[in-house]
Every structure is written in structure tokens, then in C-alpha cells.
VOLO-917979 format. One record per residue (C-alpha): residue in one letter; y negated, z, x negated; chain; residue number from 1. Coordinates in pm, 1 decimal, m for minus. Each point is the difference from the previous one (the first is absolute). Layout:
BEGIN
   resn          Y          Z          X   chain   resi
      A          Y          Z          X       A    NUM
...
This chain:
BEGIN
   resn          Y          Z          X   chain   resi
      M      920.2    m3001.3     3585.2       A      1
      F     m118.9       60.8     m356.6       A      2
      V       48.3      380.3       m3.6       A      3
      V      375.2        4.9      m64.4       A      4
      P       m1.9     m196.0     m330.7       A      5
      I     m273.8      223.0     m135.7       A      6
      L      195.0      313.6       88.5       A      7
      L      314.1     m142.5     m155.4       A      8
      S     m193.5      m71.6     m314.9       A      9
      L     m130.1      355.2      m17.3       A     10
      L      346.1      137.2       59.2       A     11
      S      144.0     m208.8     m285.0       A     12
      V     m257.7      137.6     m241.6       A     13
      T       63.4      358.0      102.5       A     14
      A      375.3      m39.9      m35.6       A     15
      A      m13.3     m125.8     m366.4       A     16
      P      195.5      231.5     m239.7       A     17
      A     m206.1      241.9     m213.5       A     18
      Q      m42.0      m88.5     m373.7       A     19
      P      155.6      258.0     m244.2       A     20
      D     m237.4      208.1     m215.6       A     21
      R      m76.8     m161.4     m339.6       A     22
      P      142.1      205.6     m291.7       A     23
      P     m261.4      156.6     m228.7       A     24
      D      m97.3     m196.2     m308.3       A     25
      R      189.9       96.5     m314.5       A     26
      A     m199.0       22.7     m323.6       A     27
      V       90.8       77.8     m363.3       A     28
      E     m263.6       84.3     m260.8       A     29
      T       36.4       86.2     m369.4       A     30
      V     m283.4      173.8     m185.6       A     31
      S      m51.8      217.3     m309.6       A     32
      L     m168.7      336.5      m26.9       A     33
      E     m344.6      m36.8     m150.3       A     34
      P     m140.1      262.5     m241.4       A     35
      G      m99.7      308.3      200.5       A     36
      Q      150.1     m135.2      322.7       A     37
      T      240.0      208.2      211.8       A     38
      L      301.4     m113.4      199.8       A     39
      A     m173.8      111.0      320.9       A     40
      A     m297.6     m222.0      m81.7       A     41
      V      231.9     m300.1      m45.2       A     42
      L      165.6       60.4      338.6       A     43
      Y     m332.4       48.5      178.9       A     44
      A     m127.7     m320.4     m161.8       A     45
      D      296.7     m180.5      161.3       A     46
      D     m141.8      101.3      342.4       A     47
      L      293.6      221.8       89.4       A     48
      P      m82.4      261.0      267.4       A     49
      E      m70.5      347.7     m132.6       A     50
      A      311.3      140.2      168.3       A     51
      Q      216.3     m255.2     m185.8       A     52
      V     m165.8       77.9     m333.5       A     53
      Q       43.9      375.5       41.5       A     54
      A      363.1      m43.5      109.1       A     55
      A       75.0     m209.1     m310.8       A     56
      L     m163.1      254.3     m231.9       A     57
      T      191.5      283.4      166.8       A     58
      A      328.3     m190.1      m41.8       A     59
      L      m68.3      m41.3     m373.3       A     60
      S     m125.5      352.2      m65.6       A     61
      G      347.7      136.1      m69.0       A     62
      V      108.1     m275.5     m240.4       A     63
      L     m314.5     m122.2     m179.9       A     64
      D     m250.5      197.3     m206.1       A     65
      F     m320.7     m182.9       98.3       A     66
      R     m170.9      126.3     m316.4       A     67
      K      234.1     m217.8     m206.2       A     68
      T      m98.7     m326.5      166.1       A     69
      R     m215.7     m203.8     m233.6       A     70
      S     m200.2     m318.1      m16.6       A     71
      G      220.6     m305.3      m17.7       A     72
      D      278.2      144.1      219.5       A     73
      G      117.9     m272.2      238.1       A     74
      I       m7.5       62.1      376.8       A     75
      R      179.2     m213.7      259.8       A     76
      I      m95.3       50.9      366.3       A     77
      E      204.2     m144.3      288.0       A     78
      R     m130.9       33.8      354.7       A     79
      E       48.0     m128.5      351.7       A     80
      G     m330.9       m1.3      178.8       A     81
      D     m157.6      337.6      m64.1       A     82
      Q      332.7      166.9      m82.0       A     83
      L      112.9       63.9     m354.9       A     84
      T      366.3     m105.8      m38.7       A     85
      F       58.0       32.2     m374.8       A     86
      L     m195.5      114.6     m305.8       A     87
      E       90.9      m22.6     m370.4       A     88
      I     m182.7      154.8     m295.5       A     89
      H      117.6     m135.3     m338.9       A     90
      D      m49.1      216.8     m308.8       A     91
      G      119.0     m263.1     m243.9       A     92
      P      305.9     m211.7       73.8       A     93
      A      256.1      280.2       m6.8       A     94
      A     m131.2      246.3      262.8       A     95
      E     m109.2      m50.2      360.1       A     96
      W     m117.4      238.1      270.9       A     97
      C       46.2     m129.5      351.5       A     98
      V      m84.9       74.3      363.9       A     99
      R      223.9     m149.4      268.6       A    100
      R      m43.4        4.6      378.1       A    101
      D      290.5      155.7      191.5       A    102
      G      m88.9      m44.6      367.8       A    103
      E     m322.6      191.3       52.3       A    104
      K       34.7      195.0     m324.4       A    105
      L      m95.9      m90.9     m361.3       A    106
      T      239.5      120.6     m272.3       A    107
      G      m84.8       19.7     m371.9       A    108
      F      247.9      m34.8     m288.6       A    109
      K       23.8      m95.5     m368.1       A    110
      R      199.6     m307.7      m98.7       A    111
      D      107.1      m30.7     m363.8       A    112
      A       50.5     m353.9     m121.9       A    113
      V      319.0      m78.2     m191.5       A    114
      V      m83.3      m32.8     m370.3       A    115
      E      241.2     m220.0     m193.1       A    116
      K       42.3       10.9     m377.6       A    117
      R       90.1     m333.8     m156.7       A    118
      T       64.4      m95.1     m361.1       A    119
      V     m184.7     m328.9      m46.6       A    120
      D      m60.4     m254.4     m274.2       A    121
      V     m364.0      m83.7      m71.7       A    122
      D     m129.5     m299.2     m194.5       A    123
      A     m375.0      m26.4      m61.9       A    124
      T     m216.0     m223.9     m216.9       A    125
      L     m335.2      116.8     m133.0       A    126
      Q     m295.7     m223.7       87.4       A    127
      T     m301.9      229.4       30.4       A    128
      S      115.0      362.3       21.7       A    129
      L      313.8      208.7       28.1       A    130
      Y      m95.8      102.6      355.4       A    131
      E      m35.7     m359.6      114.3       A    132
      A      322.2     m103.8     m175.9       A    133
      F      202.7      236.9      218.1       A    134
      T     m198.5      m81.7      313.6       A    135
      D       71.7     m370.8      m57.9       A    136
      A      368.2       91.7      m37.1       A    137
      G       m2.0      154.9      349.2       A    138
      E       m8.0      360.8     m119.1       A    139
      D     m247.2      280.5       57.0       A    140
      P     m253.2       22.6     m286.9       A    141
      Q       94.0      365.7      m56.0       A    142
      L      307.2     m133.5     m182.3       A    143
      A     m237.4      m96.2     m282.6       A    144
      L      m55.3      369.8      m73.3       A    145
      A      373.0       71.0      m20.0       A    146
      I       60.9     m294.3     m234.7       A    147
      A     m298.2       93.6     m219.4       A    148
      D      138.7      353.1      m16.0       A    149
      V      341.0      m96.0     m144.7       A    150
      F     m163.3     m228.1     m260.0       A    151
      A     m283.8      242.0      m81.6       A    152
      W      134.9       76.0     m349.9       A    153
      D      m10.7     m364.0     m112.9       A    154
      I     m235.3     m210.6      213.1       A    155
      D     m370.2       43.0       67.4       A    156
      F      m28.6     m191.1      326.9       A    157
      Y     m347.3     m133.5      m67.9       A    158
      L       10.8      m68.1     m371.3       A    159
      D      352.1     m144.5      m31.4       A    160
      P       86.3     m218.5      303.4       A    161
      R      m75.7     m373.1       17.1       A    162
      K        1.3     m247.8      287.2       A    163
      G      353.4     m122.6       62.6       A    164
      D      170.1      319.1     m118.3       A    165
      R      298.7       83.5      219.6       A    166
      I      124.3      332.2      134.0       A    167
      R      348.7       50.2      143.2       A    168
      A      112.4      331.7      144.1       A    169
      V      271.8      171.3      201.4       A    170
      V     m166.7      265.7      213.4       A    171
      E       66.2      231.2      293.3       A    172
      R     m215.1     m101.5      295.6       A    173
      F      m59.1      200.0      320.8       A    174
      Q      m53.7     m197.2      320.1       A    175
      V      m46.6       50.5      372.3       A    176
      G      124.5     m326.3      143.0       A    177
      D     m168.3     m268.6     m209.1       A    178
      K     m292.4      222.6      m99.3       A    179
      I       m2.6      140.5     m355.2       A    180
      I     m106.0      365.7       m4.6       A    181
      G       68.3       89.7     m363.0       A    182
      Y      222.8      m17.7     m305.9       A    183
      G      249.6      229.6     m164.2       A    184
      D      134.1      m34.3     m352.6       A    185
      V      m38.5     m305.1     m220.7       A    186
      L      364.6      m47.8     m101.6       A    187
      A      m59.2     m281.3     m248.9       A    188
      A     m293.5     m214.2     m107.0       A    189
      E      m73.3     m284.4     m237.0       A    190
      Y     m335.7     m125.7     m123.4       A    191
      Q       m1.7     m346.2     m157.0       A    192
      G     m318.7     m125.1     m159.2       A    193
      A     m177.2     m107.8     m314.4       A    194
      E      m88.5      363.4      m70.7       A    195
      S      359.6      123.1       39.6       A    196
      K       70.8       65.5     m366.0       A    197
      T      188.3      233.8     m226.8       A    198
      E     m165.1      266.2     m209.3       A    199
      E       69.1     m201.2     m315.2       A    200
      D     m171.1     m319.6      121.3       A    201
      G     m270.7      178.0      200.0       A    202
      S     m279.3     m230.1     m111.6       A    203
      A      195.1     m325.6       28.5       A    204
      G     m106.0      m72.6      356.1       A    205
      R     m368.5       50.7      m73.1       A    206
      R       12.2     m209.2     m322.0       A    207
      A      168.7     m286.6      184.6       A    208
      E     m251.5       18.7      281.4       A    209
      A     m291.4        1.0     m244.3       A    210
      N      144.8     m316.6     m155.9       A    211
      G       18.5     m171.1      339.0       A    212
      R      375.0       48.2       34.1       A    213
      S      194.2      213.6      243.4       A    214
      T      306.6      203.2      m84.4       A    215
      Q      276.4      113.6      232.4       A    216
      A      169.2      306.8     m143.8       A    217
      A      300.3      193.9      121.5       A    218
      P      m71.8      185.2      324.6       A    219
      H      m72.9      367.2       45.2       A    220
      Q      287.3      148.3      200.2       A    221
      V       46.6      351.1      138.3       A    222
      F      289.7      151.6      192.7       A    223
      R       m2.8      329.4      186.7       A    224
      Y      286.7      228.3     m100.6       A    225
      V       97.8      359.2       80.2       A    226
      D      172.7      153.2     m301.4       A    227
      A      283.9      253.9       m9.5       A    228
      Q     m252.8      287.2       17.2       A    229
      G     m159.2     m145.1      313.2       A    230
      Q     m316.0     m112.5     m182.2       A    231
      V     m159.9     m323.6      124.5       A    232
      G     m126.1     m244.6     m259.6       A    233
      Y      m70.6     m366.7      m63.1       A    234
      Y      180.7     m187.8     m277.1       A    235
      D       31.8     m352.5     m132.9       A    236
      A      329.0     m190.1        3.7       A    237
      T      116.7      167.5     m323.6       A    238
      G      m60.8      355.5      125.0       A    239
      R     m327.0       42.3     m190.1       A    240
      S     m250.4      218.8      186.7       A    241
      A     m300.3     m168.2      157.8       A    242
      R     m194.3      324.4      m25.8       A    243
      R     m235.7       65.5     m287.3       A    244
      S     m196.9      311.9      m79.0       A    245
      F     m319.1     m195.1       86.5       A    246
      L      m78.1     m247.5      276.5       A    247
      K     m143.3     m341.2      m87.0       A    248
      S     m317.0       74.6      201.6       A    249
      P     m162.5      304.0      166.0       A    250
      L      m61.7     m209.6      315.7       A    251
      Q      244.7     m202.3      208.7       A    252
      F     m239.4     m291.9       50.5       A    253
      S     m314.8      m49.1     m204.1       A    254
      R     m195.2     m231.2     m226.9       A    255
      I      m80.7       47.8     m368.9       A    256
      S     m381.1      m18.9       m9.7       A    257
      S      m56.6      116.8     m356.1       A    258
      G      252.4       18.8     m283.2       A    259
      F       40.0      225.2     m301.5       A    260
      G     m229.3      m50.4     m301.5       A    261
      M     m362.7      m96.3      m72.8       A    262
      R     m211.4     m121.3      292.4       A    263
      M     m358.7      m16.9      129.5       A    264
      H      m35.4      318.4      204.7       A    265
      P      m99.1      m90.0      359.5       A    266
      T     m255.2      282.5       41.5       A    267
      L     m103.6       93.1     m357.5       A    268
      H      m44.8     m370.7      m95.3       A    269
      Y      124.1       22.7     m357.6       A    270
      R      332.7      m65.0     m167.9       A    271
      K      225.3      301.7       17.1       A    272
      E      370.3       55.4      m49.0       A    273
      H      185.8       19.8      331.7       A    274
      Q      270.6      258.5      m59.2       A    275
      G      207.2      m80.4      305.3       A    276
      V       61.9     m254.8      274.1       A    277
      D     m198.1      m46.9      321.7       A    278
      Y      191.4      m83.8      317.9       A    279
      A     m218.8     m143.5      276.8       A    280
      A      119.9      122.3      340.3       A    281
      A     m142.2      103.3      335.7       A    282
      T     m143.8      348.5       40.5       A    283
      G      272.1      231.7      125.6       A    284
      T      289.6     m183.8     m164.9       A    285
      P      258.5      264.1     m103.1       A    286
      V       37.6       65.2     m374.8       A    287
      W      343.5       90.9     m139.1       A    288
      A       88.4      227.2     m287.9       A    289
      V      164.2     m249.1     m236.8       A    290
      G      242.7      264.9     m124.0       A    291
      D      114.2      359.8       35.5       A    292
      G     m251.5      241.5     m146.8       A    293
      T     m234.8      295.6       34.6       A    294
      V     m357.4      m21.9      126.1       A    295
      T     m238.0       94.8     m281.4       A    296
      A     m322.7      m59.4      194.7       A    297
      A     m104.0      m99.7      351.0       A    298
      G     m363.1      m13.9      104.2       A    299
      F     m335.3     m167.1      m64.5       A    300
      K      m84.8      m89.0     m357.7       A    301
      G     m328.9     m184.0      m51.9       A    302
      A       35.0     m374.3      m54.6       A    303
      N      372.5       20.8       85.3       A    304
      G      m79.5      121.8      351.7       A    305
      N      290.1      165.5      173.6       A    306
      Y      290.6      m16.8     m239.2       A    307
      V      349.3      133.7      m65.0       A    308
      G      162.1       52.1     m340.1       A    309
      L      375.9       34.0      m48.6       A    310
      R      201.0      117.4     m300.9       A    311
      H      344.2     m157.6      m45.2       A    312
      R      280.0       38.6     m253.5       A    313
      N       m8.3     m134.6     m354.2       A    314
      G     m374.2       50.3      m53.0       A    315
      L     m103.2     m233.4      286.6       A    316
      E     m297.9       53.9      229.3       A    317
      T     m135.9     m211.3      287.7       A    318
      F     m342.8        5.0      166.7       A    319
      Y     m108.8     m130.9      342.1       A    320
      C     m376.8      m35.2       55.4       A    321
      H     m265.2      m86.3      265.8       A    322
      L      220.1      129.4      284.6       A    323
      S     m150.7       22.2      347.3       A    324
      A      210.9      312.7       55.4       A    325
      I      264.7      201.1     m182.7       A    326
      G      342.8       27.3      163.2       A    327
      A      101.0      302.8      203.1       A    328
      G      135.5      284.7     m213.3       A    329
      I     m107.6     m160.2     m329.7       A    330
      S     m156.1      258.4     m231.2       A    331
      A       31.6      113.2     m362.1       A    332
      G      346.1      135.1      m80.0       A    333
      V      179.7     m175.1      287.8       A    334
      K      313.5     m194.7      m94.2       A    335
      V       28.2     m348.8      150.2       A    336
      V      279.4     m253.4       15.3       A    337
      Q      m20.5     m374.1      m52.1       A    338
      K     m149.2     m185.9      300.2       A    339
      R     m170.8      306.0      144.6       A    340
      V     m340.6      m93.1      144.0       A    341
      I     m251.8      185.2     m216.8       A    342
      G     m318.5     m158.6      134.8       A    343
      F     m167.3     m298.7      164.0       A    344
      V     m199.4     m289.8     m143.3       A    345
      G     m377.1       37.6       18.4       A    346
      M     m321.3      m58.1     m196.0       A    347
      T     m116.8      350.1      m89.7       A    348
      G     m174.1       61.3     m332.8       A    349
      R     m120.9     m299.2     m202.1       A    350
      A      153.2     m287.4      196.7       A    351
      T     m140.8     m322.7      145.2       A    352
      G      275.2      m51.4      255.4       A    353
      P      320.8      157.0      129.8       A    354
      H      266.9        3.7     m268.6       A    355
      L      235.5      224.5     m192.7       A    356
      H      m59.7       55.5     m371.1       A    357
      F      340.9       80.1     m145.9       A    358
      A       36.6      122.4     m359.5       A    359
      L      291.6       97.4     m220.9       A    360
      K       13.2      218.2     m312.1       A    361
      K      281.3       41.5     m249.0       A    362
      D      m35.0      298.7     m235.5       A    363
      G     m373.5       16.7       76.9       A    364
      H      m74.3     m371.9      m54.5       A    365
      F      m81.6     m250.1      275.2       A    366
      M      248.2     m284.7       41.9       A    367
      N        7.6     m318.5      206.7       A    368
      P      206.4       89.0      311.7       A    369
      L       93.3     m364.7       55.3       A    370
      S      176.8      m34.3     m334.8       A    371
      F      156.2      346.3      m15.6       A    372
      K      381.0      m22.0       m7.7       A    373
      V      186.9      270.7      187.7       A    374
      P      376.0       52.0      m39.1       A    375
      R      227.4       m2.7      300.3       A    376
      S      186.0      298.5      140.1       A    377
      E      364.1       52.7      m93.4       A    378
      P      241.8     m275.2      111.9       A    379
      L      304.0       71.2      212.7       A    380
      P      277.9      167.9     m200.9       A    381
      P      300.2     m224.0      m80.5       A    382
      A      217.9      193.8      243.9       A    383
      E     m227.4     m112.2      288.0       A    384
      L      m14.4     m371.1      m83.6       A    385
      S      314.3     m103.6      187.5       A    386
      S     m118.6      168.4      320.1       A    387
      F     m349.5     m143.6      m48.1       A    388
      R      130.7     m356.0      m39.4       A    389
      D      213.6       35.3      313.0       A    390
      A     m310.2      105.1      194.9       A    391
      M     m221.1     m264.8     m156.9       A    392
      E      219.8     m311.6       31.7       A    393
      P      m47.0      m57.6      376.1       A    394
      L     m374.1       59.9      m34.5       A    395
      L      m29.0     m247.2     m284.6       A    396
      A      191.4     m256.5      207.6       A    397
      R     m243.2       53.1      289.3       A    398
      L     m301.5      m47.4     m225.8       A    399
      H      128.4     m346.9      m83.7       A    400
      R      170.2      m71.8      335.9       A    401
      Q      324.6      m75.0     m181.2       A    402
      P      241.5      168.3     m245.2       A    403
      V     m139.1      m15.9     m352.3       A    404
      A      100.5      140.8     m335.1       A    405
      L     m154.6      333.4      m87.3       A    406
      L     m309.9      m42.5     m208.5       A    407
      G       19.4      162.2     m339.9       A    408
      P     m219.3       m2.3     m308.3       A    409
      T      m66.8     m334.4     m162.4       A    410
      P      156.3      m12.3     m348.8       A    411
      G     m246.6      131.6     m252.5       A    412
      R     m226.2      155.4      268.4       A    413
      S        9.1      295.7      233.7       A    414
      A       38.1      m68.4      372.1       A    415
      S     m318.9      m72.1      193.2       A    416
      L     m117.0      217.4      282.9       A    417
């Protein structure tokens, strides 16, 4: 009497529909190549079967030179269970190598990201450093180098700037999506600060500061212009060249640690005339030739350590001492152009710390490099001024976010740059 219900119960269990197979877990992992690590090691570390790893490497072998992968390259791994479904290797933001699953087969290919060039307006305020000013403005800090480069004839970006100084610029920026990957030309730039001064009132800012007062002079402005001969140059609003035969400083970013004149020598411990200027900077910082010239000496010279001497026009000579290394191709008799890297900051010879000793001679006599006045290159010829103003007007308007009158020289003074 009790057998039938039990059998019916067993039959009902047996007749229940089968549950479908659960899909394999999907996982996505993003890692970076460590120094000395290979792509294969990364894939094995993700617990992919050896057959999957070898298939992925084979798929990439025709499109990726594995020797060119380097530490820091980003790797994105997508998998379902123990099957690789997609792999990306990022060499910077603009290039990707990929592996995609097509059925049972893995296919490798290169995918180039779309790089967009934009002309953007930048507005930065100096608080601690030029790098941080542009970072705070949402830009990549490499823009600081480009801005320092176009102002290199007039501004020493350690000695001159003060907190609160403002930099405006119109620049070409390269992006992949929202990611900044680099910059092109600086089309226009303006530096406004207490140290922005004309050649005639060069000491006014420092005198006012010493007296507890600040001064706000006319801004330095530069505009990129290609002349009728196809030559690229930077000019102020009146067409006067920004270029000088000498740069303001032999380093882009540095600190004056010892000025020109009498001082207590740090290693000899007696008062001795310091016939140059010391720039404190990290070992390996590139050193520029401040002007076109010919190398007169390059090598080790006693207390000067590794040094380079250059001969320029008009009886001028410059000397760069205590270098950690001399630049490639720099030897006696070689001609160099302004801004060529001739060496790297160090502390060779008689030096207590890494710095560059920079000296200047005029007709065989040492001069203070910080007070030496260098004339500008030739201005634009009158026939070019109309074309220059047409090119400059929209840039000047962008610097100030609104149409403004062209800036010209203040009556009784030359225009500031």
C-alpha cells in the first residue's frame, strides 16, 4: 500500500529537466611589464595553460618585435575560464598590439590609436615651480620645457620667476582621446611677473623687491612666425626678434649657488675671486651652449674637472666646468650651435657638490654673465610687418581671451619681451 507513492516520488525526481552548463567565469586583468620581465612570464603568471600562452606568442610573432617591449608597457588580459579571449600590449598611449580569439584560433594585429592635434589655450600661475604650474593647469609637465625654451633668451627660470607670476600660451597639443601624449609648436606665449622687465629698467624689479615693494612690469610676449624665406623665429608684438646671440642661462632649470665676485672658497677656505657663476643642479642635467661657437677645449683640467671651452664672435669666450661627462661629438675644433648639449652637470675636479661653474670672457677678461647685455638678432624687415601682424592678431586675442589692441612700445621706452 505504501510502495506506489514512493515509486511516484522517485519517478518525479528522475523526470526533472537537466540544468544548463554554467558559462565559464570571465576575468579582466591589467598589469605592467616589470624590469627584466617577458610577456610570456606575465601570461604564465596569470595561470593560462601553456598551449594558450604559446598560441598567443605565435599570433604576435608576425606583428610585434618582442625585443622592443620594455618595462612599464601596459598589458590587458581578458579570459573566459582558462581560455584567452583578448590581449592588449600598450607601448605608450598611441600604439597597441592585440591578440583576439576567432573561434579556436588566436589572431595577432597592431592597432594604431587616432592621434588628434589641437590648438589650445593654456593659463598657468606659478606657485612653486614651472612644472607644477602646468600640472596644476591640467597640462603635462613636459610643456614647461617648451615654454622655457621660447623664453630662454630673456628668462632664467630659477633666478627670475616669483610666486604668483602668470604664464599664458597658445600651443599645439597631441592627444589620444583625453590623454595628452605630447606638444607641438608654441604659437604664442606671455610671461607676466615682477621680473618681466625691459632691458632699460632691468634692475627695477630687484630694487623694488629689496625695498619691500613689488613691481608689475609689461609682460614678455613671443609669437611664432615663418618669414618669407621659410625661416621660423619668435618675435615680440613689434616684430623685434626674441633671439639673442646668447641665452640667459646655460641650463633650463637651475639655482644660482654662488655669484660672481669675491667669496670664501668652499674647499680652499680663504677669500678668492669667483670669476663666474655656479648653477646648482642635479648630476646629469644637460648643459647648453649659450651661443654659436667653436670648441676650443674639451677634457679634464685639474680643479675645473671635465670642462668645455667655446669661442664666440666679438672676442667672447664661455667656459663650462665640473661636468660629469662631455657631450657626444664635442671636441676641440668642432662648431656648435646655440642650445646644443655640450655636457652634463657633475662635480668633477674641485667641487663640493653637483653644479655647473659657468664663466664668460670678453677680450680676455672675465665678466659677470648675469649682467652681460647681449643684443638681439635682426628684427623683421618692414616689408614683412603687415604679414606678421595678420598672423599675430588672432594669437594675441587668444592670449587674452578677447580682442585687444596690439601691444607696442611704451612712449620713451622700447617694447618689453
